[in-house]
Backbone as CSV, one residue per row, in Angstrom:
resi,resn,N_x,N_y,N_z,CA_x,CA_y,CA_z,C_x,C_y,C_z
1,MET,68.451,232.037,136.969,67.134,232.425,137.898,65.860,232.333,136.089
2,LEU,66.880,233.512,135.670,66.228,233.313,134.379,66.247,232.261,133.280
3,GLN,67.532,231.179,133.637,67.734,230.083,132.592,66.965,229.304,133.353
4,LEU,66.848,229.133,134.417,65.368,227.914,135.097,64.272,227.956,134.757
5,GLY,64.035,229.184,134.458,62.534,229.743,133.813,62.746,229.205,132.341
6,ARG,63.335,229.596,131.516,63.456,229.709,129.955,63.960,227.888,129.691
7,PHE,64.769,227.490,129.997,65.037,225.908,129.954,64.727,224.965,130.790
8,ALA,64.016,225.323,132.206,63.593,224.108,132.456,62.057,224.513,133.181
9,GLY,61.934,225.876,132.638,60.145,225.817,132.327,59.582,226.159,133.904
10,LEU,60.573,226.438,135.121,60.014,226.634,136.304,59.203,227.381,136.807
11,ARG,58.359,227.818,137.439,57.775,228.552,138.148,58.595,229.373,139.327
12,ARG,57.915,230.765,139.475,59.349,231.543,140.533,59.126,230.685,142.032
13,GLY,58.365,230.349,141.957,58.321,229.367,143.801,59.190,227.954,143.542
14,GLU,59.198,227.848,142.390,60.470,226.537,142.399,61.465,227.093,141.906
15,ILE,61.621,228.354,141.348,62.723,228.569,141.015,63.874,229.241,142.701
16,ALA,62.730,229.530,143.402,63.270,229.936,144.861,63.459,229.089,145.425
17,ARG,62.970,227.783,145.228,63.434,226.512,145.985,64.599,225.757,145.667
18,VAL,65.074,225.912,144.537,66.228,224.990,143.874,67.265,224.708,144.909
19,GLN,67.696,223.545,145.572,68.720,223.326,145.876,69.873,222.605,145.728
20,THR,71.270,222.911,145.487,72.069,222.075,144.524,72.087,221.155,145.193
21,ASP,71.567,219.645,145.671,71.329,218.679,146.068,70.089,218.510,144.877
22,ASP,69.292,219.344,144.297,68.409,219.209,143.430,68.828,218.413,141.917
23,VAL,70.056,218.591,141.866,70.760,218.836,140.821,71.162,217.052,141.113
24,LEU,70.475,216.258,140.057,71.285,214.824,140.321,71.471,214.341,138.442
25,ASP,72.902,214.631,138.534,73.308,214.061,137.157,72.836,214.890,135.862
26,ASP,72.108,214.506,135.070,71.694,215.070,134.149,69.769,215.842,134.033
27,VAL,69.210,215.330,135.496,68.231,215.945,135.651,68.200,216.776,136.903
28,LEU,66.928,217.865,137.038,66.907,218.672,138.245,65.684,218.354,138.613
29,ARG,65.970,217.734,139.690,64.518,217.439,140.808,63.854,218.533,141.055
30,VAL,62.309,218.743,140.640,61.505,219.745,141.391,60.546,219.631,142.156
31,VAL,60.488,220.520,143.128,59.447,220.380,143.892,58.146,220.900,143.804
32,GLY,57.248,220.975,142.733,56.066,221.851,142.141,54.963,222.357,143.603
33,LYS,54.043,222.443,142.707,52.701,222.838,143.596,52.398,221.483,144.724
34,GLY,51.758,221.502,145.537,51.357,220.047,146.267,52.724,219.669,146.873
35,GLY,53.969,220.103,146.640,54.616,219.414,147.254,55.106,218.039,145.994
36,ARG,54.353,218.084,144.884,54.620,217.120,143.851,56.110,217.488,143.285
37,VAL,56.848,216.024,143.130,58.237,215.783,142.475,58.048,215.422,141.642
38,ARG,59.059,216.411,140.435,59.106,215.647,139.535,60.764,216.115,138.646
39,LEU,60.977,215.202,137.505,62.085,215.597,137.172,62.470,215.868,136.063
40,VAL,63.095,216.508,135.704,63.347,217.535,134.459,64.715,217.518,133.959
41,PRO,64.934,217.020,132.908,66.365,217.208,132.045,66.538,218.364,131.670
42,LEU,67.835,218.352,132.260,68.838,219.680,132.564,69.438,220.157,130.833
43,HIS,69.249,221.091,130.183,69.321,221.714,129.153,71.005,221.974,129.491
44,PRO,71.930,221.522,128.280,72.976,221.680,128.577,73.914,223.270,129.274
45,VAL,72.818,224.319,129.053,73.170,225.708,129.117,73.312,225.721,130.861
46,LEU,72.058,225.035,131.383,71.901,224.720,132.566,72.674,223.673,133.430
47,ALA,72.963,223.171,133.077,73.776,221.845,133.049,74.951,222.594,133.553
48,GLY,75.475,223.252,132.653,77.310,223.993,133.002,76.998,225.389,133.784
49,GLN,75.669,225.717,134.035,75.859,226.626,135.177,75.670,226.066,136.546
50,LEU,74.807,225.074,136.587,74.917,224.441,137.775,75.574,223.358,138.797
51,ALA,76.750,223.082,137.625,77.937,221.805,137.932,78.978,222.994,138.638
52,GLY,78.817,222.255,139.972,80.405,222.752,140.656,79.524,223.395,141.837
53,ARG,78.103,223.888,141.998,78.048,225.466,142.553,78.303,224.621,144.450
54,ALA,78.312,225.778,144.965,78.503,225.334,146.703,77.226,224.669,147.161
55,ASP,77.345,223.627,147.875,75.622,223.120,149.070,74.842,224.288,149.165
56,GLY,73.608,223.778,149.180,72.690,224.918,149.607,72.045,225.481,148.960
57,TRP,71.039,226.397,148.961,69.993,227.035,148.083,70.843,227.584,147.145
58,LEU,70.031,227.797,145.906,70.615,228.155,144.793,70.582,229.906,144.985
59,PHE,69.407,230.251,145.402,69.255,231.550,145.742,68.875,231.853,147.262
60,PRO,70.308,231.624,147.997,69.667,232.127,149.573,69.387,233.435,150.090
61,SER,68.668,233.725,151.174,68.167,235.128,151.654,69.215,235.365,152.519
62,ARG,69.203,236.764,152.819,70.103,237.099,153.849,69.831,236.539,155.023
63,GLU,68.290,236.337,155.639,67.887,235.931,156.704,68.130,234.323,157.022
64,GLY,68.783,233.730,156.186,68.257,232.316,156.073,67.499,231.885,154.864
65,GLY,67.689,230.312,155.029,66.777,229.886,154.035,67.044,230.454,152.554
66,HIS,65.854,230.283,151.747,65.894,230.863,150.193,65.059,232.242,150.089
67,LEU,65.636,232.434,149.288,64.320,233.693,148.554,63.030,233.545,148.394
68,THR,62.518,234.663,148.624,60.253,234.479,148.487,60.610,233.974,147.189
69,PRO,59.207,233.491,146.480,58.992,233.716,145.271,58.876,235.010,144.904
70,GLY,58.298,235.774,145.964,58.026,237.119,145.197,59.066,237.908,145.041
71,ALA,60.608,237.442,145.601,61.621,238.181,145.503,62.457,237.966,144.307
72,VAL,62.325,236.777,143.958,62.281,235.854,142.751,61.885,236.577,141.411
73,GLY,60.537,236.515,141.584,59.738,237.429,140.734,60.239,238.864,140.257
74,ARG,60.701,239.528,141.487,60.942,240.983,141.106,62.315,241.011,140.651
75,ILE,63.155,240.330,140.823,64.637,240.271,139.991,64.502,239.473,139.022
76,MET,63.815,238.648,138.465,63.216,238.319,136.969,62.563,239.199,136.138
77,SER,61.880,240.128,136.915,61.316,240.664,136.005,61.893,241.918,135.594
78,ALA,62.962,242.444,136.711,63.549,243.583,136.160,65.123,243.066,135.060
79,ALA,65.216,242.032,135.059,66.383,241.941,134.289,65.921,241.293,133.056
80,LEU,64.222,241.145,132.735,63.501,241.087,131.841,63.145,242.092,130.618
81,PRO,63.001,241.950,129.208,62.855,243.056,128.529,61.282,243.100,128.871
82,ALA,60.519,244.496,128.605,59.131,244.639,128.021,58.759,243.560,127.796
83,GLY,57.160,243.117,128.366,56.811,241.864,128.158,57.007,240.556,128.247
84,TRP,57.921,240.682,128.911,58.436,239.227,129.455,58.070,239.271,130.999
85,THR,57.729,238.536,131.413,57.598,237.768,133.353,58.244,236.880,133.468
86,PRO,58.405,236.464,134.334,58.882,235.050,134.868,57.989,234.162,134.010
87,HIS,56.305,234.328,133.686,55.449,233.158,133.425,55.755,233.139,132.124
88,THR,55.849,234.046,131.683,56.105,234.107,130.069,57.332,233.172,129.432
89,LEU,58.589,232.959,130.210,59.288,232.540,130.768,58.987,230.740,130.204
90,ARG,58.121,230.648,131.248,57.634,229.117,131.368,56.663,228.555,130.030
91,HIS,55.828,229.573,129.699,55.197,229.424,128.166,56.120,229.077,127.296
92,ARG,57.113,230.007,126.992,57.886,229.732,125.840,58.935,228.316,125.871
93,ALA,59.132,227.971,127.481,59.811,226.592,127.115,58.930,226.124,126.970
94,GLY,57.448,225.873,127.380,56.422,224.665,127.311,56.414,224.640,125.394
95,THR,56.090,226.128,125.031,55.961,226.119,123.553,57.070,225.933,122.703
96,ASP,58.512,225.573,123.466,59.517,225.276,122.160,59.306,223.773,122.967
97,TRP,59.002,223.409,123.420,59.149,221.700,123.868,58.623,220.794,123.695
98,TYR,56.789,221.689,122.980,56.016,220.717,122.270,56.243,221.363,120.566
99,ALA,56.912,222.102,120.359,57.216,222.359,119.031,58.343,221.182,118.344
100,VAL,59.061,220.630,119.300,59.551,219.134,118.791,59.392,218.627,118.537
101,ASP,58.517,217.709,119.388,57.642,216.428,118.714,56.129,216.617,118.650
102,ARG,55.812,217.439,119.261,54.271,218.116,119.039,53.596,216.934,120.068
103,ASP,54.302,216.937,121.576,53.921,215.335,122.267,53.639,216.490,123.704
104,LEU,52.073,216.750,123.820,51.026,217.440,124.615,51.719,216.683,125.664
105,LEU,52.047,215.351,125.860,52.122,214.386,127.170,53.386,215.034,127.867
106,ALA,54.718,215.093,127.264,55.387,215.212,127.435,55.699,216.956,128.197
107,VAL,55.131,217.680,127.366,55.106,218.653,128.125,54.636,218.930,129.363
108,GLN,53.380,218.317,129.436,52.197,218.863,130.484,53.041,218.071,131.975
109,THR,53.847,216.700,131.662,54.981,216.340,132.645,55.884,217.369,132.804
110,LEU,56.502,217.791,131.915,57.725,218.765,132.145,57.298,219.828,132.845
111,LEU,56.115,220.592,132.735,55.424,221.817,133.250,54.905,221.210,134.560
112,GLY,55.004,220.010,134.540,54.154,219.413,136.096,52.303,220.056,136.300
113,HIS,51.827,219.621,135.155,50.186,220.300,134.872,49.784,218.633,135.266
114,ASP,48.806,219.075,135.787,47.264,217.630,136.364,47.109,217.468,134.965
115,ARG,46.521,218.532,133.887,45.516,218.254,133.061,46.367,218.713,131.858
116,PRO,45.543,217.887,130.530,46.189,218.693,129.566,45.648,220.083,129.033
117,GLN,44.407,220.053,129.548,43.975,221.251,129.185,44.655,222.600,129.656
118,THR,45.326,222.457,130.853,46.154,223.589,131.598,47.452,223.631,130.447
119,THR,48.038,222.362,130.053,49.392,222.581,129.371,48.730,223.052,127.975
120,GLN,47.645,222.683,127.319,47.170,223.333,126.031,47.095,225.144,125.919
121,ARG,46.760,225.843,127.069,47.019,227.130,127.130,49.009,227.500,127.367
122,TYR,49.293,226.731,127.366,50.793,227.033,127.721,51.350,226.920,126.393
123,VAL,51.376,226.365,124.932,51.850,226.180,123.961,51.270,226.682,122.972
124,GLN,51.890,227.248,122.318,51.260,228.035,120.415,51.742,226.952,119.849
125,LEU,50.547,226.979,118.475,50.737,225.729,117.326,51.634,226.497,116.542
126,PRO,52.630,225.368,116.925,53.712,226.309,115.653,53.180,226.399,114.144
127,GLN,54.256,227.534,113.908,53.537,228.003,112.373,53.394,227.123,111.421
128,ASP,54.169,226.187,111.097,54.338,225.029,110.417,52.917,224.246,110.460
129,ALA,52.490,223.896,111.482,52.148,222.785,112.190,50.674,222.468,111.072
130,LEU,49.865,223.630,110.621,48.531,223.665,109.607,49.600,223.333,107.999
131,ARG,50.094,224.025,107.804,50.631,223.664,106.320,51.231,222.059,106.410
132,ARG,52.066,221.724,107.406,52.686,220.017,107.539,51.158,218.807,107.673
133,ALA,49.980,219.827,108.595,48.693,218.592,108.650,48.592,218.673,107.102
134,VAL,48.409,219.346,106.463,47.392,219.161,105.263,48.600,218.478,103.796
135,LEU,49.658,219.017,104.085,50.563,218.474,102.871,50.605,217.212,103.191
136,GLY,51.317,216.537,104.321,50.829,215.233,104.981,49.987,214.612,104.585
137,VAL,48.628,214.432,104.013,47.437,214.374,104.350,47.918,213.155,102.820
138,VAL,47.498,211.450,102.890,47.820,210.651,102.047,46.658,210.050,101.098
139,SER,46.856,210.124,100.095,45.336,210.322,99.181,45.141,209.154,98.575
């Protein structure tokens, strides 16, 4: 659960609904808000953990089906250090992705956002961005 939040940027509801059939070679098929589907490339850590899993829900419930998003959130929160939540893992993923190429559209697509304004709230400006901007000015 934690790795799906950290390396795939999934919401707790998306984590709850992941099935082994959603792992397609090197990408994860994610059913997001409104039933919209997006493909998220698998980080090598995730690819290794998801390979060879038994068919079905990754996080099945005792009653059949999958765990609820609330149950996923409680399990993840209990495993995280103080100050971290399942949603802060998602923000961290977005910030790290943005730091690679500063490509807001790519991060928006990976997180499944409709609007770039939403994605902007998820990413933090890399510490070196202002200095790089000033030093990169051509005279």
